PDB file with one MODEL, atoms N, CA, C and O in Angstrom:
MODEL        1
ATOM      1  N   UNK A   1     -57.311 -48.355  55.572  1.00  0.00           N
ATOM      2  CA  UNK A   1     -56.036 -49.056  55.592  1.00  0.00           C
ATOM      3  C   UNK A   1     -54.954 -47.993  55.724  1.00  0.00           C
ATOM      4  O   UNK A   1     -55.037 -46.932  55.104  1.00  0.00           O
ATOM      5  N   UNK A   2     -53.960 -48.274  56.517  1.00  0.00           N
ATOM      6  CA  UNK A   2     -52.790 -47.363  56.629  1.00  0.00           C
ATOM      7  C   UNK A   2     -51.552 -48.185  56.395  1.00  0.00           C
ATOM      8  O   UNK A   2     -51.500 -49.364  56.746  1.00  0.00           O
ATOM      9  N   UNK A   3     -50.534 -47.550  55.788  1.00  0.00           N
ATOM     10  CA  UNK A   3     -49.281 -48.193  55.474  1.00  0.00           C
ATOM     11  C   UNK A   3     -48.163 -47.312  55.998  1.00  0.00           C
ATOM     12  O   UNK A   3     -48.122 -46.112  55.725  1.00  0.00           O
ATOM     13  N   UNK A   4     -47.240 -47.928  56.769  1.00  0.00           N
ATOM     14  CA  UNK A   4     -46.038 -47.228  57.241  1.00  0.00           C
ATOM     15  C   UNK A   4     -44.831 -48.014  56.764  1.00  0.00           C
ATOM     16  O   UNK A   4     -44.842 -49.245  56.777  1.00  0.00           O
ATOM     17  N   UNK A   5     -43.775 -47.300  56.336  1.00  0.00           N
ATOM     18  CA  UNK A   5     -42.527 -47.901  55.980  1.00  0.00           C
ATOM     19  C   UNK A   5     -41.442 -47.238  56.792  1.00  0.00           C
ATOM     20  O   UNK A   5     -41.380 -46.011  56.862  1.00  0.00           O
ATOM     21  N   UNK A   6     -40.569 -48.048  57.421  1.00  0.00           N
ATOM     22  CA  UNK A   6     -39.465 -47.566  58.196  1.00  0.00           C
ATOM     23  C   UNK A   6     -38.218 -48.353  57.767  1.00  0.00           C
ATOM     24  O   UNK A   6     -38.256 -49.575  57.627  1.00  0.00           O
ATOM     25  N   UNK A   7     -37.121 -47.626  57.562  1.00  0.00           N
ATOM     26  CA  UNK A   7     -35.945 -48.315  57.029  1.00  0.00           C
ATOM     27  C   UNK A   7     -34.675 -47.743  57.607  1.00  0.00           C
ATOM     28  O   UNK A   7     -34.621 -46.562  57.951  1.00  0.00           O
ATOM     29  N   UNK A   8     -33.668 -48.555  57.717  1.00  0.00           N
ATOM     30  CA  UNK A   8     -32.303 -48.151  57.952  1.00  0.00           C
ATOM     31  C   UNK A   8     -31.487 -48.771  56.870  1.00  0.00           C
ATOM     32  O   UNK A   8     -32.047 -49.154  55.843  1.00  0.00           O
ATOM     33  N   UNK A   9     -30.197 -48.896  57.031  1.00  0.00           N
ATOM     34  CA  UNK A   9     -29.341 -49.440  55.951  1.00  0.00           C
ATOM     35  C   UNK A   9     -29.433 -51.001  55.906  1.00  0.00           C
ATOM     36  O   UNK A   9     -28.944 -51.620  54.961  1.00  0.00           O
ATOM     37  N   UNK A  10     -30.052 -51.613  56.918  1.00  0.00           N
ATOM     38  CA  UNK A  10     -30.086 -53.080  56.999  1.00  0.00           C
ATOM     39  C   UNK A  10     -31.466 -53.679  56.786  1.00  0.00           C
ATOM     40  O   UNK A  10     -31.596 -54.686  56.090  1.00  0.00           O
ATOM     41  N   UNK A  11     -32.493 -53.085  57.367  1.00  0.00           N
ATOM     42  CA  UNK A  11     -33.848 -53.657  57.366  1.00  0.00           C
ATOM     43  C   UNK A  11     -34.860 -52.678  56.891  1.00  0.00           C
ATOM     44  O   UNK A  11     -34.676 -51.465  56.993  1.00  0.00           O
ATOM     45  N   UNK A  12     -35.980 -53.228  56.349  1.00  0.00           N
ATOM     46  CA  UNK A  12     -37.118 -52.446  56.003  1.00  0.00           C
ATOM     47  C   UNK A  12     -38.306 -53.003  56.810  1.00  0.00           C
ATOM     48  O   UNK A  12     -38.615 -54.189  56.695  1.00  0.00           O
ATOM     49  N   UNK A  13     -38.959 -52.189  57.603  1.00  0.00           N
ATOM     50  CA  UNK A  13     -40.102 -52.568  58.370  1.00  0.00           C
ATOM     51  C   UNK A  13     -41.392 -52.082  57.655  1.00  0.00           C
ATOM     52  O   UNK A  13     -41.553 -50.890  57.391  1.00  0.00           O
ATOM     53  N   UNK A  14     -42.268 -52.995  57.361  1.00  0.00           N
ATOM     54  CA  UNK A  14     -43.538 -52.669  56.682  1.00  0.00           C
ATOM     55  C   UNK A  14     -44.611 -52.885  57.729  1.00  0.00           C
ATOM     56  O   UNK A  14     -44.698 -53.951  58.338  1.00  0.00           O
ATOM     57  N   UNK A  15     -45.421 -51.873  57.931  1.00  0.00           N
ATOM     58  CA  UNK A  15     -46.524 -51.958  58.894  1.00  0.00           C
ATOM     59  C   UNK A  15     -47.829 -51.560  58.202  1.00  0.00           C
ATOM     60  O   UNK A  15     -47.925 -50.502  57.580  1.00  0.00           O
ATOM     61  N   UNK A  16     -48.812 -52.420  58.325  1.00  0.00           N
ATOM     62  CA  UNK A  16     -50.102 -52.168  57.702  1.00  0.00           C
ATOM     63  C   UNK A  16     -51.178 -52.249  58.773  1.00  0.00           C
ATOM     64  O   UNK A  16     -51.255 -53.231  59.512  1.00  0.00           O
ATOM     65  N   UNK A  17     -51.996 -51.233  58.854  1.00  0.00           N
ATOM     66  CA  UNK A  17     -53.117 -51.231  59.799  1.00  0.00           C
ATOM     67  C   UNK A  17     -54.427 -51.237  58.991  1.00  0.00           C
ATOM     68  O   UNK A  17     -54.536 -50.601  57.942  1.00  0.00           O
ATOM     69  N   UNK A  18     -55.418 -51.979  59.519  1.00  0.00           N
ATOM     70  CA  UNK A  18     -56.693 -51.997  58.858  1.00  0.00           C
ATOM     71  C   UNK A  18     -57.833 -52.004  59.830  1.00  0.00           C
ATOM     72  O   UNK A  18     -57.606 -52.081  61.037  1.00  0.00           O
ATOM     73  N   UNK A  19     -59.079 -51.923  59.341  1.00  0.00           N
ATOM     74  CA  UNK A  19     -60.235 -51.833  60.151  1.00  0.00           C
ATOM     75  C   UNK A  19     -60.837 -53.137  60.538  1.00  0.00           C
ATOM     76  O   UNK A  19     -61.896 -53.141  61.165  1.00  0.00           O
ATOM     77  N   UNK A  20     -60.228 -54.266  60.205  1.00  0.00           N
ATOM     78  CA  UNK A  20     -60.706 -55.571  60.543  1.00  0.00           C
ATOM     79  C   UNK A  20     -60.329 -55.944  61.974  1.00  0.00           C
ATOM     80  O   UNK A  20     -59.194 -55.732  62.399  1.00  0.00           O
ATOM     81  N   UNK A  21     -61.283 -56.497  62.711  1.00  0.00           N
ATOM     82  CA  UNK A  21     -60.984 -56.946  64.094  1.00  0.00           C
ATOM     83  C   UNK A  21     -60.503 -58.380  64.080  1.00  0.00           C
ATOM     84  O   UNK A  21     -60.096 -58.905  65.117  1.00  0.00           O
ATOM     85  N   UNK A  22     -60.541 -59.036  62.904  1.00  0.00           N
ATOM     86  CA  UNK A  22     -60.168 -60.444  62.795  1.00  0.00           C
ATOM     87  C   UNK A  22     -58.657 -60.607  62.729  1.00  0.00           C
ATOM     88  O   UNK A  22     -58.008 -59.817  62.044  1.00  0.00           O
ATOM     89  N   UNK A  23     -58.057 -61.590  63.402  1.00  0.00           N
ATOM     90  CA  UNK A  23     -56.615 -61.801  63.266  1.00  0.00           C
ATOM     91  C   UNK A  23     -56.279 -62.216  61.843  1.00  0.00           C
ATOM     92  O   UNK A  23     -57.141 -62.728  61.128  1.00  0.00           O
ATOM     93  N   UNK A  24     -55.022 -61.999  61.418  1.00  0.00           N
ATOM     94  CA  UNK A  24     -54.663 -62.439  60.080  1.00  0.00           C
ATOM     95  C   UNK A  24     -54.834 -63.925  59.940  1.00  0.00           C
ATOM     96  O   UNK A  24     -54.546 -64.673  60.874  1.00  0.00           O
ATOM     97  N   UNK A  25     -55.289 -64.361  58.816  1.00  0.00           N
ATOM     98  CA  UNK A  25     -55.557 -65.755  58.565  1.00  0.00           C
ATOM     99  C   UNK A  25     -55.051 -66.120  57.202  1.00  0.00           C
ATOM    100  O   UNK A  25     -55.422 -65.490  56.212  1.00  0.00           O
ATOM    101  N   UNK A  26     -54.205 -67.133  57.129  1.00  0.00           N
ATOM    102  CA  UNK A  26     -53.700 -67.635  55.815  1.00  0.00           C
ATOM    103  C   UNK A  26     -54.841 -68.363  55.113  1.00  0.00           C
ATOM    104  O   UNK A  26     -55.471 -69.252  55.686  1.00  0.00           O
ATOM    105  N   UNK A  27     -55.095 -67.981  53.884  1.00  0.00           N
ATOM    106  CA  UNK A  27     -56.196 -68.519  53.122  1.00  0.00           C
ATOM    107  C   UNK A  27     -55.662 -69.314  51.946  1.00  0.00           C
ATOM    108  O   UNK A  27     -54.632 -68.964  51.370  1.00  0.00           O
ATOM    109  N   UNK A  28     -56.362 -70.388  51.587  1.00  0.00           N
ATOM    110  CA  UNK A  28     -56.084 -71.094  50.361  1.00  0.00           C
ATOM    111  C   UNK A  28     -57.002 -70.516  49.300  1.00  0.00           C
ATOM    112  O   UNK A  28     -58.205 -70.776  49.304  1.00  0.00           O
ATOM    113  N   UNK A  29     -56.442 -69.737  48.395  1.00  0.00           N
ATOM    114  CA  UNK A  29     -57.246 -69.067  47.402  1.00  0.00           C
ATOM    115  C   UNK A  29     -57.044 -69.741  46.022  1.00  0.00           C
ATOM    116  O   UNK A  29     -56.003 -70.337  45.747  1.00  0.00           O
ATOM    117  N   UNK A  30     -58.018 -69.628  45.225  1.00  0.00           N
ATOM    118  CA  UNK A  30     -57.923 -70.141  43.831  1.00  0.00           C
ATOM    119  C   UNK A  30     -57.198 -69.139  42.975  1.00  0.00           C
ATOM    120  O   UNK A  30     -56.960 -68.012  43.408  1.00  0.00           O
ATOM    121  N   UNK A  31     -56.837 -69.530  41.752  1.00  0.00           N
ATOM    122  CA  UNK A  31     -56.099 -68.702  40.824  1.00  0.00           C
ATOM    123  C   UNK A  31     -56.889 -67.471  40.443  1.00  0.00           C
ATOM    124  O   UNK A  31     -56.300 -66.423  40.179  1.00  0.00           O
ATOM    125  N   UNK A  32     -58.195 -67.566  40.405  1.00  0.00           N
ATOM    126  CA  UNK A  32     -59.064 -66.449  39.978  1.00  0.00           C
ATOM    127  C   UNK A  32     -59.428 -65.476  41.093  1.00  0.00           C
ATOM    128  O   UNK A  32     -60.026 -64.431  40.837  1.00  0.00           O
ATOM    129  N   UNK A  33     -59.071 -65.813  42.320  1.00  0.00           N
ATOM    130  CA  UNK A  33     -59.436 -64.935  43.431  1.00  0.00           C
ATOM    131  C   UNK A  33     -58.714 -63.614  43.384  1.00  0.00           C
ATOM    132  O   UNK A  33     -57.537 -63.584  43.025  1.00  0.00           O
ATOM    133  N   UNK A  34     -59.361 -62.521  43.730  1.00  0.00           N
ATOM    134  CA  UNK A  34     -58.767 -61.215  43.701  1.00  0.00           C
ATOM    135  C   UNK A  34     -58.241 -60.790  45.052  1.00  0.00           C
ATOM    136  O   UNK A  34     -57.745 -59.672  45.190  1.00  0.00           O
ATOM    137  N   UNK A  35     -58.334 -61.650  46.055  1.00  0.00           N
ATOM    138  CA  UNK A  35     -57.876 -61.271  47.427  1.00  0.00           C
ATOM    139  C   UNK A  35     -57.460 -62.542  48.157  1.00  0.00           C
ATOM    140  O   UNK A  35     -57.594 -63.649  47.636  1.00  0.00           O
ATOM    141  N   UNK A  36     -56.953 -62.360  49.369  1.00  0.00           N
ATOM    142  CA  UNK A  36     -56.638 -63.474  50.213  1.00  0.00           C
ATOM    143  C   UNK A  36     -55.204 -63.974  50.180  1.00  0.00           C
ATOM    144  O   UNK A  36     -54.890 -65.019  50.751  1.00  0.00           O
ATOM    145  N   UNK A  37     -54.308 -63.205  49.492  1.00  0.00           N
ATOM    146  CA  UNK A  37     -52.904 -63.672  49.378  1.00  0.00           C
ATOM    147  C   UNK A  37     -51.935 -62.882  50.213  1.00  0.00           C
ATOM    148  O   UNK A  37     -50.735 -63.158  50.174  1.00  0.00           O
ATOM    149  N   UNK A  38     -52.414 -61.887  50.985  1.00  0.00           N
ATOM    150  CA  UNK A  38     -51.519 -61.003  51.742  1.00  0.00           C
ATOM    151  C   UNK A  38     -50.613 -61.738  52.710  1.00  0.00           C
ATOM    152  O   UNK A  38     -49.402 -61.513  52.707  1.00  0.00           O
ATOM    153  N   UNK A  39     -51.167 -62.610  53.536  1.00  0.00           N
ATOM    154  CA  UNK A  39     -50.352 -63.297  54.553  1.00  0.00           C
ATOM    155  C   UNK A  39     -49.429 -64.320  53.868  1.00  0.00           C
ATOM    156  O   UNK A  39     -48.313 -64.549  54.334  1.00  0.00           O
ATOM    157  N   UNK A  40     -49.882 -64.927  52.776  1.00  0.00           N
ATOM    158  CA  UNK A  40     -49.012 -65.833  52.042  1.00  0.00           C
ATOM    159  C   UNK A  40     -47.738 -65.084  51.522  1.00  0.00           C
ATOM    160  O   UNK A  40     -46.621 -65.598  51.581  1.00  0.00           O
ATOM    161  N   UNK A  41     -47.967 -63.882  51.027  1.00  0.00           N
ATOM    162  CA  UNK A  41     -46.793 -63.038  50.533  1.00  0.00           C
ATOM    163  C   UNK A  41     -45.896 -62.636  51.720  1.00  0.00           C
ATOM    164  O   UNK A  41     -44.670 -62.706  51.633  1.00  0.00           O
ATOM    165  N   UNK A  42     -46.507 -62.229  52.792  1.00  0.00           N
ATOM    166  CA  UNK A  42     -45.741 -61.844  53.994  1.00  0.00           C
ATOM    167  C   UNK A  42     -44.852 -63.023  54.440  1.00  0.00           C
ATOM    168  O   UNK A  42     -43.658 -62.833  54.670  1.00  0.00           O
ATOM    169  N   UNK A  43     -45.410 -64.213  54.564  1.00  0.00           N
ATOM    170  CA  UNK A  43     -44.646 -65.395  54.960  1.00  0.00           C
ATOM    171  C   UNK A  43     -43.541 -65.754  53.997  1.00  0.00           C
ATOM    172  O   UNK A  43     -42.484 -66.238  54.401  1.00  0.00           O
ATOM    173  N   UNK A  44     -43.794 -65.508  52.684  1.00  0.00           N
ATOM    174  CA  UNK A  44     -42.794 -65.853  51.669  1.00  0.00           C
ATOM    175  C   UNK A  44     -41.580 -64.888  51.652  1.00  0.00           C
ATOM    176  O   UNK A  44     -40.452 -65.305  51.388  1.00  0.00           O
ATOM    177  N   UNK A  45     -41.828 -63.625  51.931  1.00  0.00           N
ATOM    178  CA  UNK A  45     -40.782 -62.639  51.804  1.00  0.00           C
ATOM    179  C   UNK A  45     -40.167 -62.199  53.097  1.00  0.00           C
ATOM    180  O   UNK A  45     -39.103 -61.582  53.069  1.00  0.00           O
ATOM    181  N   UNK A  46     -40.755 -62.471  54.209  1.00  0.00           N
ATOM    182  CA  UNK A  46     -40.259 -61.934  55.481  1.00  0.00           C
ATOM    183  C   UNK A  46     -39.785 -63.028  56.459  1.00  0.00           C
ATOM    184  O   UNK A  46     -40.520 -63.980  56.720  1.00  0.00           O
ATOM    185  N   UNK A  47     -38.571 -62.895  56.993  1.00  0.00           N
ATOM    186  CA  UNK A  47     -38.102 -63.839  57.973  1.00  0.00           C
ATOM    187  C   UNK A  47     -38.816 -63.661  59.335  1.00  0.00           C
ATOM    188  O   UNK A  47     -38.908 -64.607  60.118  1.00  0.00           O
ATOM    189  N   UNK A  48     -39.319 -62.439  59.605  1.00  0.00           N
ATOM    190  CA  UNK A  48     -40.022 -62.149  60.864  1.00  0.00           C
ATOM    191  C   UNK A  48     -41.221 -61.301  60.581  1.00  0.00           C
ATOM    192  O   UNK A  48     -41.129 -60.303  59.867  1.00  0.00           O
ATOM    193  N   UNK A  49     -42.331 -61.680  61.124  1.00  0.00           N
ATOM    194  CA  UNK A  49     -43.563 -60.887  60.996  1.00  0.00           C
ATOM    195  C   UNK A  49     -44.428 -61.166  62.222  1.00  0.00           C
ATOM    196  O   UNK A  49     -44.172 -62.104  62.978  1.00  0.00           O
ATOM    197  N   UNK A  50     -45.432 -60.355  62.404  1.00  0.00           N
ATOM    198  CA  UNK A  50     -46.354 -60.532  63.510  1.00  0.00           C
ATOM    199  C   UNK A  50     -47.511 -59.567  63.382  1.00  0.00           C
ATOM    200  O   UNK A  50     -47.613 -58.827  62.403  1.00  0.00           O
ATOM    201  N   UNK A  51     -48.372 -59.578  64.368  1.00  0.00           N
ATOM    202  CA  UNK A  51     -49.541 -58.695  64.344  1.00  0.00           C
ATOM    203  C   UNK A  51     -49.974 -58.403  65.784  1.00  0.00           C
ATOM    204  O   UNK A  51     -49.607 -59.128  66.709  1.00  0.00           O
ATOM    205  N   UNK A  52     -50.740 -57.358  65.960  1.00  0.00           N
ATOM    206  CA  UNK A  52     -51.305 -57.047  67.249  1.00  0.00           C
ATOM    207  C   UNK A  52     -52.576 -56.247  67.093  1.00  0.00           C
ATOM    208  O   UNK A  52     -52.702 -55.465  66.150  1.00  0.00           O
ATOM    209  N   UNK A  53     -53.550 -56.430  68.026  1.00  0.00           N
ATOM    210  CA  UNK A  53     -54.773 -55.648  67.999  1.00  0.00           C
ATOM    211  C   UNK A  53     -54.495 -54.260  68.532  1.00  0.00           C
ATOM    212  O   UNK A  53     -53.565 -54.056  69.312  1.00  0.00           O
ATOM    213  N   UNK A  54     -55.310 -53.303  68.103  1.00  0.00           N
ATOM    214  CA  UNK A  54     -55.152 -51.940  68.629  1.00  0.00           C
ATOM    215  C   UNK A  54     -56.490 -51.437  69.177  1.00  0.00           C
ATOM    216  O   UNK A  54     -57.525 -52.070  68.964  1.00  0.00           O
ATOM    217  N   UNK A  55     -56.471 -50.344  69.856  1.00  0.00           N
ATOM    218  CA  UNK A  55     -57.680 -49.760  70.377  1.00  0.00           C
ATOM    219  C   UNK A  55     -58.077 -48.482  69.624  1.00  0.00           C
ATOM    220  O   UNK A  55     -58.801 -47.639  70.155  1.00  0.00           O
ATOM    221  N   UNK A  56     -57.595 -48.351  68.385  1.00  0.00           N
ATOM    222  CA  UNK A  56     -57.894 -47.167  67.572  1.00  0.00           C
ATOM    223  C   UNK A  56     -59.367 -47.071  67.142  1.00  0.00           C
ATOM    224  O   UNK A  56     -60.149 -48.015  67.259  1.00  0.00           O
ATOM    225  N   UNK A  57     -59.688 -45.902  66.651  1.00  0.00           N
ATOM    226  CA  UNK A  57     -61.062 -45.688  66.189  1.00  0.00           C
ATOM    227  C   UNK A  57     -61.322 -46.225  64.790  1.00  0.00           C
ATOM    228  O   UNK A  57     -62.448 -46.619  64.487  1.00  0.00           O
ATOM    229  N   UNK A  58     -60.305 -46.252  63.928  1.00  0.00           N
ATOM    230  CA  UNK A  58     -60.453 -46.764  62.567  1.00  0.00           C
ATOM    231  C   UNK A  58     -59.513 -47.884  62.262  1.00  0.00           C
ATOM    232  O   UNK A  58     -59.767 -48.651  61.333  1.00  0.00           O
ATOM    233  N   UNK A  59     -58.426 -48.021  63.004  1.00  0.00           N
ATOM    234  CA  UNK A  59     -57.466 -49.072  62.840  1.00  0.00           C
ATOM    235  C   UNK A  59     -57.583 -50.041  63.995  1.00  0.00           C
ATOM    236  O   UNK A  59     -57.309 -49.654  65.131  1.00  0.00           O
ATOM    237  N   UNK A  60     -57.972 -51.270  63.765  1.00  0.00           N
ATOM    238  CA  UNK A  60     -58.183 -52.256  64.823  1.00  0.00           C
ATOM    239  C   UNK A  60     -57.102 -53.347  64.873  1.00  0.00           C
ATOM    240  O   UNK A  60     -56.946 -54.049  65.872  1.00  0.00           O
ATOM    241  N   UNK A  61     -56.384 -53.461  63.794  1.00  0.00           N
ATOM    242  CA  UNK A  61     -55.348 -54.527  63.723  1.00  0.00           C
ATOM    243  C   UNK A  61     -54.159 -53.982  62.945  1.00  0.00           C
ATOM    244  O   UNK A  61     -54.307 -53.240  61.975  1.00  0.00           O
ATOM    245  N   UNK A  62     -52.960 -54.380  63.409  1.00  0.00           N
ATOM    246  CA  UNK A  62     -51.701 -53.962  62.702  1.00  0.00           C
ATOM    247  C   UNK A  62     -50.923 -55.227  62.427  1.00  0.00           C
ATOM    248  O   UNK A  62     -50.723 -56.046  63.325  1.00  0.00           O
ATOM    249  N   UNK A  63     -50.485 -55.393  61.204  1.00  0.00           N
ATOM    250  CA  UNK A  63     -49.595 -56.464  60.817  1.00  0.00           C
ATOM    251  C   UNK A  63     -48.268 -55.858  60.395  1.00  0.00           C
ATOM    252  O   UNK A  63     -48.242 -54.910  59.611  1.00  0.00           O
ATOM    253  N   UNK A  64     -47.152 -56.399  60.912  1.00  0.00           N
ATOM    254  CA  UNK A  64     -45.869 -55.906  60.581  1.00  0.00           C
ATOM    255  C   UNK A  64     -44.992 -57.003  60.016  1.00  0.00           C
ATOM    256  O   UNK A  64     -45.194 -58.179  60.320  1.00  0.00           O
ATOM    257  N   UNK A  65     -43.993 -56.624  59.175  1.00  0.00           N
ATOM    258  CA  UNK A  65     -43.092 -57.591  58.584  1.00  0.00           C
ATOM    259  C   UNK A  65     -41.717 -56.927  58.399  1.00  0.00           C
ATOM    260  O   UNK A  65     -41.647 -55.755  58.030  1.00  0.00           O
ATOM    261  N   UNK A  66     -40.642 -57.653  58.645  1.00  0.00           N
ATOM    262  CA  UNK A  66     -39.311 -57.126  58.439  1.00  0.00           C
ATOM    263  C   UNK A  66     -38.763 -57.732  57.172  1.00  0.00           C
ATOM    264  O   UNK A  66     -38.903 -58.934  56.946  1.00  0.00           O
ATOM    265  N   UNK A  67     -38.150 -56.931  56.352  1.00  0.00           N
ATOM    266  CA  UNK A  67     -37.475 -57.413  55.162  1.00  0.00           C
ATOM    267  C   UNK A  67     -36.059 -56.942  55.173  1.00  0.00           C
ATOM    268  O   UNK A  67     -35.760 -55.834  55.620  1.00  0.00           O
ATOM    269  N   UNK A  68     -35.178 -57.788  54.678  1.00  0.00           N
ATOM    270  CA  UNK A  68     -33.762 -57.381  54.514  1.00  0.00           C
ATOM    271  C   UNK A  68     -33.547 -57.114  53.040  1.00  0.00           C
ATOM    272  O   UNK A  68     -33.526 -58.039  52.229  1.00  0.00           O
ATOM    273  N   UNK A  69     -33.387 -55.847  52.696  1.00  0.00           N
ATOM    274  CA  UNK A  69     -33.209 -55.515  51.252  1.00  0.00           C
ATOM    275  C   UNK A  69     -32.034 -56.270  50.642  1.00  0.00           C
ATOM    276  O   UNK A  69     -31.021 -56.475  51.311  1.00  0.00           O
ATOM    277  N   UNK A  70     -32.146 -56.664  49.452  1.00  0.00           N
ATOM    278  CA  UNK A  70     -31.056 -57.329  48.728  1.00  0.00           C
ATOM    279  C   UNK A  70     -29.964 -56.346  48.417  1.00  0.00           C
ATOM    280  O   UNK A  70     -30.244 -55.164  48.215  1.00  0.00           O
ATOM    281  N   UNK A  71     -28.709 -56.796  48.370  1.00  0.00           N
ATOM    282  CA  UNK A  71     -27.579 -55.955  48.042  1.00  0.00           C
ATOM    283  C   UNK A  71     -27.737 -55.420  46.609  1.00  0.00           C
ATOM    284  O   UNK A  71     -27.138 -54.402  46.263  1.00  0.00           O
ATOM    285  N   UNK A  72     -28.532 -56.094  45.783  1.00  0.00           N
ATOM    286  CA  UNK A  72     -28.724 -55.688  44.389  1.00  0.00           C
ATOM    287  C   UNK A  72     -29.671 -54.511  44.284  1.00  0.00           C
ATOM    288  O   UNK A  72     -29.749 -53.921  43.206  1.00  0.00           O
ATOM    289  N   UNK A  73     -30.373 -54.139  45.286  1.00  0.00           N
ATOM    290  CA  UNK A  73     -31.375 -53.088  45.225  1.00  0.00           C
ATOM    291  C   UNK A  73     -30.706 -51.731  45.141  1.00  0.00           C
ATOM    292  O   UNK A  73     -31.389 -50.708  45.081  1.00  0.00           O
TER     293      UNK A  73
ENDMDL
END
């Protein structure tokens, strides 16, 4: 997994690459589950997000999300 953060004074771009060839899938997880909440969090905090497949050797999928930092930060 790789994580990139890019920011200016208005937006924060979060980019995560992983070795899964599967597209992101929103899952209904139980309270005891230790995984499966990533896309749910992305949808809750980001007004814009997306994903794309790559041709890399270790990174096959990239998911990105834009966040607008709060003025209180």
